[in-house]
MARLUM-410159 format. One record per residue (C-alpha): x, y, z; residue in three letters. Coordinates in steps of 0.5 Angstrom, whole numbers, plus 500, padded with zeros to 3 digits. Last residue first. Layout:
// MARLUM-410159
xx,yy,zz,resn
X,Y,Z,ALA;
...
// end
This chain:
// MARLUM-410159
xx,yy,zz,resn
818,315,455,PHE;
818,309,460,LYS;
819,302,457,TYR;
818,296,461,THR;
820,289,460,LEU;
818,282,462,GLY;
817,276,467,ALA;
811,273,470,SER;
809,268,476,SER;
803,266,479,ARG;
801,262,484,LEU;
794,260,487,ARG;
791,257,492,THR;
784,254,493,TYR;
778,253,498,ASP;
771,253,495,ILE;
766,258,493,ALA;
764,254,487,GLY;
757,252,488,ASN;
758,245,489,SER;
764,245,493,LEU;
762,250,498,ASN;
756,246,500,SER;
761,240,501,ALA;
765,244,505,SER;
759,246,509,ASN;
761,243,516,GLY;
768,245,515,ALA;
766,252,516,ASN;
773,255,517,ASN;
773,257,509,SER;
779,258,505,ASN;
782,263,501,SER;
789,263,497,GLY;
794,268,494,SER;
801,267,492,TYR;
805,272,487,GLU;
811,272,483,ILE;
814,278,479,LYS;
820,279,475,PHE;
821,286,472,ASP;
826,289,467,PHE;
827,296,466,ALA;
828,301,460,TRP;
828,308,460,ARG;
833,311,464,SER;
837,304,463,SER;
837,297,465,ILE;
833,299,471,LYS;
832,292,475,TYR;
826,291,478,GLN;
824,285,483,GLY;
816,284,485,ASP;
814,280,491,LEU;
806,279,492,PHE;
803,276,498,VAL;
795,275,498,ASP;
791,272,503,TYR;
784,270,505,SER;
781,267,511,ASP;
773,265,511,ARG;
768,264,517,SER;
762,261,518,GLY;
756,262,522,ASN;
751,264,517,SER;
754,259,512,GLY;
760,259,507,SER;
757,263,502,ASN;
762,265,497,GLY;
757,264,491,PRO;
750,262,492,LEU;
748,256,488,GLY;
747,252,494,VAL;
745,255,501,THR;
750,253,506,GLY;
747,257,512,SER;
740,260,509,SER;
739,265,504,GLY;
732,268,501,GLY;
733,274,507,PRO;
740,275,508,ALA;
743,271,514,THR;
746,274,520,GLY;
753,275,521,GLN;
759,272,517,ASN;
766,272,520,THR;
772,274,516,SER;
779,274,517,HIS;
783,278,512,ASN;
791,278,510,TYR;
794,282,505,TYR;
802,282,503,ALA;
805,287,498,ASN;
813,287,497,LEU;
817,291,492,THR;
824,291,491,ALA;
828,296,487,ILE;
835,294,483,ILE;
838,300,479,ARG;
841,305,485,ALA;
842,299,489,THR;
837,295,494,LEU;
832,301,493,GLY;
826,299,498,TYR;
818,299,497,LYS;
814,296,502,PHE;
806,295,502,GLU;
803,292,508,LEU;
795,290,509,GLY;
791,288,515,THR;
784,286,515,ARG;
780,284,521,ILE;
773,282,519,THR;
766,282,522,MET;
761,280,516,GLN;
754,283,514,SER;
747,280,512,SER;
749,273,509,ILE;
746,270,503,GLY;
751,272,498,ALA;
758,273,500,GLU;
762,280,500,SER;
757,283,506,ALA;
758,290,508,ASN;
764,290,513,GLU;
763,290,521,THR;
770,292,525,GLY;
777,291,525,TYR;
782,295,521,THR;
789,294,520,THR;
794,299,515,ARG;
802,298,514,TRP;
805,303,509,SER;
813,303,508,LEU;
817,307,503,LEU;
824,306,501,SER;
828,311,497,ASN;
834,308,499,HIS;
833,312,506,ALA;
826,312,509,GLY;
819,314,508,ALA;
815,311,514,TYR;
807,310,514,ILE;
803,307,520,LEU;
796,306,520,SER;
790,304,525,GLY;
783,303,525,GLU;
778,300,530,PHE;
771,299,530,GLN;
767,295,536,PRO;
760,292,534,ALA;
752,294,535,LEU;
747,290,531,ARG;
740,293,529,SER;
734,289,526,GLY;
734,284,520,ASP;
730,286,515,SER;
732,293,513,ALA;
738,293,517,PHE;
741,298,522,SER;
748,298,524,ARG;
751,301,530,ILE;
758,302,530,THR;
763,303,536,ALA;
770,306,537,GLY;
777,306,536,ALA;
781,310,531,ARG;
789,311,530,ILE;
794,314,525,ASP;
801,314,525,ALA;
806,318,521,LYS;
814,318,520,LEU;
818,321,514,ARG;
816,329,516,PRO;
818,327,524,ASN;
813,323,529,PHE;
807,326,526,GLU;
802,323,530,GLU;
794,323,529,ASN;
789,321,535,PHE;
783,317,536,GLY;
776,317,538,VAL;
770,314,534,LEU;
763,314,533,ALA;
760,310,527,TYR;
753,310,525,ASN;
751,305,519,ILE;
744,304,515,LEU;
743,298,512,SER;
740,295,505,ASN;
740,288,504,HIS;
733,287,503,SER;
733,292,498,SER;
736,287,493,ASP;
740,292,488,GLN;
743,294,495,TYR;
743,301,498,ASP;
748,302,503,VAL;
748,309,507,THR;
753,311,512,GLU;
754,316,517,PHE;
760,318,520,ARG;
762,321,526,TYR;
770,323,528,GLU;
773,326,535,LEU;
781,327,533,VAL;
787,329,538,ALA;
793,331,534,THR;
800,331,535,ASN;
802,334,528,GLY;
802,341,530,LYS;
805,341,537,HIS;
803,339,544,LEU;
795,338,543,LEU;
793,340,536,ASP;
785,339,535,TYR;
781,335,530,LYS;
774,335,529,PHE;
772,330,524,GLU;
765,329,520,GLN;
764,324,515,ASP;
758,323,510,ILE;
758,316,507,THR;
754,314,501,ASN;
755,306,499,GLU;
751,304,493,ILE;
750,296,491,ARG;
751,291,486,ASN;
751,284,491,GLN;
745,281,488,SER;
748,281,481,ALA;
752,275,484,VAL;
746,272,487,ALA;
742,272,480,GLN;
748,269,477,GLN;
749,264,482,SER;
741,263,481,ALA;
741,261,474,GLY;
748,261,471,GLY;
755,263,473,GLN;
761,266,469,GLY;
758,273,472,SER;
758,279,467,ASN;
751,281,467,ASN;
752,288,471,GLY;
757,286,477,TYR;
756,293,480,ASP;
760,296,486,VAL;
759,304,487,ILE;
762,308,492,GLN;
761,315,494,LEU;
764,319,500,LYS;
762,326,503,ASP;
768,329,507,THR;
768,334,512,THR;
775,336,516,VAL;
775,340,522,THR;
780,345,525,PHE;
783,347,532,PHE;
790,349,533,ARG;
792,355,530,PRO;
784,357,530,SER;
778,355,526,TRP;
782,352,520,HIS;
777,349,515,TYR;
779,342,511,THR;
773,341,506,ALA;
773,334,503,ALA;
770,331,496,LEU;
770,323,495,SER;
770,318,490,ASP;
770,311,490,GLN;
768,307,483,THR;
768,300,482,ASN;
766,296,476,PHE;
766,288,476,PHE;
769,283,472,ASN;
767,275,473,GLY;
766,270,479,GLN;
773,269,481,ARG;
774,268,488,ASN;
773,272,494,GLN;
768,276,491,PHE;
769,283,490,GLY;
770,289,494,VAL;
772,289,501,ASN;
780,290,500,SER;
786,287,499,SER;
784,280,497,LEU;
782,283,490,ASP;
779,277,487,PRO;
776,278,482,GLU;
776,281,475,ALA;
777,288,473,ARG;
774,295,472,TYR;
776,301,476,THR;
775,308,478,ALA;
778,313,483,TYR;
776,320,484,LEU;
779,324,489,ARG;
777,332,490,ALA;
780,336,496,GLU;
778,343,498,LEU;
783,347,503,LYS;
780,353,507,LEU;
784,357,513,ARG;
790,360,509,GLU;
785,361,503,SER;
782,357,497,VAL;
788,352,497,SER;
786,347,492,HIS;
787,339,491,SER;
785,335,485,ILE;
787,327,486,ILE;
785,323,480,SER;
786,315,480,THR;
784,311,474,GLY;
784,303,473,HIS;
782,298,467,LEU;
783,291,468,ASN;
781,286,462,ILE;
782,278,464,ASP;
781,273,459,ASN;
777,267,461,ARG;
779,260,460,ARG;
773,255,460,SER;
772,255,453,GLY;
766,259,449,GLY;
771,262,444,SER;
778,260,445,SER;
783,260,450,ASN;
789,256,448,GLY;
794,261,451,GLU;
791,266,457,TYR;
791,273,455,TYR;
791,278,460,THR;
790,285,458,PHE;
792,291,462,SER;
790,299,462,ALA;
793,304,467,GLY;
791,311,470,ALA;
795,315,475,ASP;
793,323,475,VAL;
795,328,480,GLY;
793,335,480,VAL;
795,340,486,GLN;
793,347,486,THR;
796,353,491,ILE;
803,351,493,THR;
804,347,487,SER;
805,340,485,PRO;
804,337,478,LEU;
803,330,477,ASN;
802,325,471,TYR;
802,318,471,LEU;
800,314,465,ILE;
800,306,465,SER;
800,301,459,VAL;
800,294,459,ALA;
801,287,455,PRO;
800,281,459,ASN;
801,274,456,THR;
799,268,459,PHE;
801,260,460,TRP;
795,256,463,SER;
794,252,470,GLY;
787,249,472,GLN;
787,248,480,GLY;
782,243,482,SER;
779,247,487,GLN;
778,253,483,THR;
781,260,482,THR;
780,260,475,ALA;
787,262,474,PHE;
790,257,478,ASN;
797,255,476,ASP;
798,262,472,ASP;
804,262,468,PHE;
808,268,465,GLY;
810,273,460,GLN;
810,280,461,TYR;
809,286,456,LEU;
810,293,459,SER;
809,301,456,LEU;
810,307,461,SER;
808,314,460,ILE;
810,319,465,THR;
808,326,465,LEU;
810,331,470,PRO;
817,332,467,VAL;
822,335,472,TYR;
828,338,468,THR;
826,345,469,LYS;
827,344,477,SER;
821,346,481,ARG;
820,338,483,LEU;
828,338,485,SER;
832,333,481,ILE;
838,330,485,GLY;
835,323,485,SER;
829,322,480,PRO;
822,323,484,VAL;
817,317,485,ALA;
821,314,491,SER;
822,321,494,ALA;
815,321,495,PRO;
810,325,491,ARG;
809,332,492,PRO;
805,335,498,LEU;
799,340,497,GLY;
794,336,498,PRO;
795,329,501,GLU;
795,323,497,THR;
800,324,492,ALA;
802,320,486,ILE;
806,313,485,LYS;
801,309,490,SER;
805,302,491,ILE;
805,298,485,PRO;
799,293,484,SER;
800,286,487,GLY;
793,285,487,PRO;
789,290,483,THR;
787,297,485,THR;
789,295,492,GLY;
792,299,498,ALA;
792,307,498,GLN;
798,309,501,ILE;
799,315,505,PRO;
804,320,504,ILE;
810,322,508,ILE;
813,329,506,PRO;
820,329,503,GLN;
825,333,507,PRO;
826,340,505,PRO;
832,342,501,GLU;
837,346,504,THR;
840,353,501,VAL;
844,356,506,PRO;
842,364,507,THR;
848,368,504,PRO;
850,374,509,THR;
849,380,505,PRO;
855,385,505,THR;
854,392,508,PRO;
855,397,503,THR;
860,402,506,PRO;
859,410,505,THR;
864,413,501,THR;
868,419,502,GLY;
875,415,503,PRO;
874,408,500,LEU;
871,402,504,PRO;
876,397,507,SER;
875,390,504,PRO;
872,385,509,GLU;
876,380,511,VAL;
873,373,510,GLU;
872,368,516,ALA;
871,360,517,GLU;
878,359,513,PRO;
881,364,518,THR;
884,370,514,PRO;
891,372,514,THR;
891,380,516,ALA;
894,385,512,GLU;
893,392,516,LEU;
890,397,512,PRO;
893,404,513,ALA;
889,409,517,GLU;
895,410,522,GLU;
900,411,517,LEU;
896,416,514,GLY;
895,420,520,SER;
902,420,522,ALA;
904,423,515,ILE;
898,428,516,GLY;
901,430,522,GLN;
908,431,519,PHE;
905,436,514,PHE;
901,440,519,VAL;
907,440,524,PHE;
911,443,518,ALA;
907,448,516,ALA;
906,450,523,ALA;
913,451,524,LEU;
914,454,518,ILE;
909,459,519,ALA;
912,461,526,SER;
919,462,523,ARG;
916,467,518,LEU;
912,470,524,SER;
918,471,528,CYS;
923,474,523,ARG;
917,479,521,GLY;
917,481,529,LEU;
925,482,529,MET;
925,486,523,GLN;
919,490,526,ALA;
923,491,532,MET;
// end
């Protein structure tokens, strides 16, 4: 019996060992990885080693460049000046047209400083903006500096330049007057917190008239003048939808003793020296989405002339909206009324309209269109103010990788209002005066074609056509006698630019 039990135990042990052995083989076969053919859109994860914890493979996030932002363009450092190259919105980089293609602003190869040297030769058929139209060849050397260093907290941008126009055949005491043009723009913005942002803008220029793109300077050549426009703004978000913008703006226009006229004319030019200070308060509320903003705005402006009889106080009440259709298209509209109180001419109520459209498109294109209608400070002596419709278009387009075209066009129609003390309709000796009830049309069209020879060299061809004429036929003789006459002017030039 003991022998039989021993044999059974041995047999059971052999069967158990065989069962365990074959079970292990079967288990190993089940865990063997199958070779699967991966699809083009998916990868097969490798099997983890036995006894280890599998580590999940992170899914890479696709890198996408943010769309280039819209930046408004400020027209008019000089007639025919290139579209603004530096940011005019806090915290935003320059437009696509100002950044080399394929280079990120955060790239190590991005250089924030650009210096350009230019030399042009051209012909001006009416450099003195007179009715007779005296022409001259000219040489125009220029230098410009562009610095732009965007960041998430503080942004600094500087655009400055200087040019000198030498008219051939000019001599001391001659009728030809060489032009000196200097300009500088600086924008500094700083995000103090997620709610508060500060921005300072500084602009200064010393140049010769006319600048038909703005309401600074006379409509024809009188002499060089100094102009500065500075502002400090604070933007505060009270809630995700409601925020306010408070701005203090200062503008100075100073002719000094640079008038080319004499006697009463020189005194009339100097009488246009003035200081303007504006406090602007905007209340903004995002309606349907961010960028779809309703605006309620109030401005208070003081205007102090060298001749105190021209002084005035202006109250603006405006409503409107800002609409960002997409990151490249933006529109702003304002409408309301102004009440202007003069030191010696009572008060005057007038409508006010302001609108702008900005688009940054393909081929490094940049479009800005701005139109205003309302009361303006007098840019002519002998009147108290003027109602003006002013419109300006600036367009830049890359025809090819090497050819860039720029078109700037400005037009304004001004109707004189009131007669300043000491002035009368058609007063002789007051430049720009076309009568207290007269009106004047001015226009300026500028076309620039640039061919990039290399990364540093470029060839430019420029042509500019401008003019001004009075619609007050009754005062044409008076206008002729004081130099504020109708004229047309054609300038063309070609030259080279070197950047480094």
